[in-house]
C-alpha positions as CSV (number, residue, x, y, z in Angstrom):
1,M,0.0,0.0,0.0
2,E,1.4,3.4,-1.0
3,E,1.6,6.2,1.5
4,T,-1.2,8.1,-0.1
5,E,-3.5,5.1,0.0
6,L,-2.6,4.5,3.7
7,V,-3.3,8.1,4.7
8,D,-6.6,8.0,2.8
9,S,-7.6,4.8,4.4
10,L,-7.0,6.4,7.9
11,V,-9.3,9.4,7.2
12,P,-12.4,7.5,8.5
13,A,-10.5,6.8,11.8
14,V,-9.6,10.4,12.1
15,E,-13.3,11.3,11.6
16,E,-14.2,8.9,14.4
17,Q,-11.5,10.5,16.6
18,L,-13.1,13.9,15.9
19,Q,-16.3,12.7,17.4
20,S,-14.8,10.8,20.4
21,K,-14.7,12.3,23.9
22,D,-11.5,10.3,24.4
23,T,-9.5,12.2,21.7
24,T,-10.5,15.8,22.1
25,Y,-6.9,16.7,21.3
26,V,-7.6,15.6,17.7
27,R,-10.7,17.9,17.4
28,K,-8.6,20.8,18.8
29,T,-5.9,20.2,16.3
30,Y,-8.5,20.0,13.5
31,Q,-10.1,23.2,14.5
32,R,-6.7,24.9,14.8
33,L,-5.7,23.8,11.3
34,L,-8.9,25.1,9.8
35,K,-8.1,28.6,11.1
36,L,-4.9,28.6,9.0
37,D,-4.8,30.0,5.5
38,D,-4.8,27.4,2.7
39,I,-6.0,24.5,4.9
40,D,-9.4,23.2,4.1
41,D,-11.4,20.4,5.7
42,A,-9.9,17.7,3.4
43,L,-6.4,18.8,3.9
44,A,-6.8,19.1,7.7
45,L,-8.1,15.5,7.8
46,R,-5.3,14.2,5.6
47,M,-2.6,16.0,7.7
48,I,-4.0,14.4,10.9
49,A,-4.3,11.0,9.1
50,L,-0.6,11.3,8.1
51,C,0.3,11.7,11.8
52,L,-1.8,8.7,12.6
53,A,-0.1,6.7,9.9
54,D,3.3,7.8,11.1
55,E,2.6,6.6,14.7
56,S,1.0,3.4,13.4
57,N,4.1,2.7,11.3
58,R,6.4,3.4,14.2
59,M,4.4,1.0,16.3
60,F,5.0,-1.7,13.7
61,I,8.7,-1.0,13.3
62,D,9.4,-0.8,17.0
63,K,7.0,-3.6,17.9
64,R,5.3,-1.6,20.6
65,N,1.9,-0.3,21.6
66,F,0.4,2.9,20.2
67,D,2.1,5.9,21.8
68,E,-0.7,8.4,22.4
69,L,1.7,11.1,23.7
70,R,3.9,10.8,20.5
71,Y,0.7,11.1,18.4
72,Q,-0.3,14.2,20.3
73,E,3.2,15.6,19.7
74,L,2.9,15.0,16.0
75,L,-0.5,16.7,16.0
76,N,0.9,19.7,17.9
77,A,3.6,20.1,15.3
78,L,1.1,20.5,12.4
79,P,1.1,22.0,9.9
80,D,4.7,20.8,9.9
81,L,4.4,17.2,8.7
82,P,6.3,14.2,10.2
83,E,9.5,13.4,8.4
84,A,9.5,10.2,6.4
């Protein structure tokens, strides 16, 4: 699966996180991104999905559980994207 396909496949998960009371930090990031010039709904969702993909990939590589703190740090750094 290519990176673009992976990110696109995670957008529904991000949309669920936006609705969850357990991941309010995702909603805050989304709202913050929408206030920036040149970032629309679709781009904000994809940027967050890219952070989710990055953390999911790191989980697989490091053979560890999901690191919610690292995910939050990636979100806080947006619109700067995680390095490949």
